[in-house]
C-alpha angles and dihedrals in degrees: 000000000000117000103188122082119252127191119201117198124198144089109316128211123177134158128228096179140004110280109244096200140006091268097045097120091159090076095070145033120231122186118187095202102023138155140203121207111207128194130167092356094304134102103251098180139003127192145091115337093244093054097043098044091053090068099032097095112192095345117151108250122218113188113208097169130173090021125096123250120206138157114285116269121262122215112197101189125033136140113229096193093054098068093113098046099055108128095023110158108239154128132265128316107289095041090045091053094050096042101043116000104052097045090048095049092055087071090067092074083083109085093207093052092046092051093048092049092047091058093051093042093056092046089056093049096053094040087059094047098258113139100167129034139172107222140189111220121195124272089268119097088218092064092057091046090053092047096051094041091055091046090051092052089054094041091233125160100239136164125201149132144195112261121249111223126150103164144033092035132100127265111285092032102073133084127185128247090257099042091046090051093046095047092047092049090052093048093048091050092050103039115018108104093001108135106315097336127117128182128231118202101225125198096175095219137311095268093064097043129070120220087257091058093045087053089053090049089053090051090052091051092049091049094045108033092163092062121094121244124212136181142139125269135188097337097143134020094230089051090054093049093049092047091054090049089055093044105034092164092061118103089217140332095286090051090067088067095035096055090056093052098250100129121100139113087282091065124098116198112197116222104349091185108141101045130166120223092252090055092051091050090049092051090052092048098047099036094233113162124236113211120217112215104182104173091047093046091053095043094053095035090237101149145262121304112228100221097164094045093053094042090053087064092054094257117150110227123200125201129218148165099240092206121216101035082031110081104216137042087210118105085199091061088044088059089047093057092037089057090055095047090052091046089059088060095044090253121135129220106191116195098251091057091041094057091041088054097057093044122027094006094061089042089056090050087056095043089240102111090118089063110028141013099059140060092237120144111264095027125115114279099242103144137168124205112212126203111198090188096052096124132035091249092051093046091050092050092047091060086074098040115104105166137057090241091056091049092051091050090053089054091045095052105029103024130103135145090316089066091057102091096175140349126207121201112193086341096309121117113241106177103059125314112290117226112271096206116079112249126202117252112263113265111263138124107285130184122229116256090252093052091045092054090051089055097055092115129116108240 
């Protein structure tokens, strides 16, 4: 953990609640000339630059003006072993798994390969502004070890787990109910709560787990109620049909997980597209979290996630990249494609809610909003610096942008890793060393803070 004080200067945006409408400015704080004082990996103070610098002592000052500082992005569903099969031409879910995913994941039995891929995986996360992720490792214990070891070296708040899968997978990619239980117990004992790591008990999905293994997964959840749980649910209609063939006693797909005691507000259910009414009611009752994976859903032709329908039942939805069926590590591009999926259903994703979703919103889905997802004092100093003029097309568009909402929408629709100017993990820069000497803001027409606040309206 860092010990020296660091002061970051720039425009600050942080959310305190989910915006209920495009003009709900009470849900966030925006400071035109703001500052964050960081010490020991935590945000010590947030406010106007003049106020914060007065009490900063000999803190190193890094001036990011006129760029925008927000909490680091949170990705709630991603597959670590699929880094080298992103953009593999394919079919729908089950064929894609058998053709690309399963053969690739067998390589992660090799500790050296898993370690090498972990390094590159984490580089890609931080380069795209992601400071926390919830990952599926392969069935091999070594893959989870590599994942957590790399996260620990970088002091990142990461969640993950080795998948449990004892059937319908090739040789070299299956465990047994007992070995999966034993390996998971060992990994939880070693990693859960160590530093910034948390463990996710991970039955991959019902098709690759026997009832005996699902029973073991339920035992793990009962023994470790503070661990997360993650699996896939109702991504593809053929997947649903096959699941119900394997579990004929189940009322529906969700019931396979529910009957083994897996559902709670610690559970993340990737995709959750084709849901029955009973499943929706059960999600609302148990607090389990559906995870919207827009680029993956489009790539595999899986279907359209009903965000508004689920939210109307009080269900908390997360959003994620789902690399490697997902096609971008960027949470900005995830918002881009999510916006389009919701448009097709006459649902709107305005930019304030979009940026809340990938920061505080996903933190709420994880129950971690007191630690990550905001720029609140006392929270962990995971911060992304956004450049809304990062490309020529963005800069040209920004010449006509006059409100914060418009700027965020430019980032949401046109942004990617090029718009990530810097990323801080526990107060340490991760995307190239930022200049230590304060630099004047580039000359351009700038509004006063008062005028800027008056313009925080979506046109």
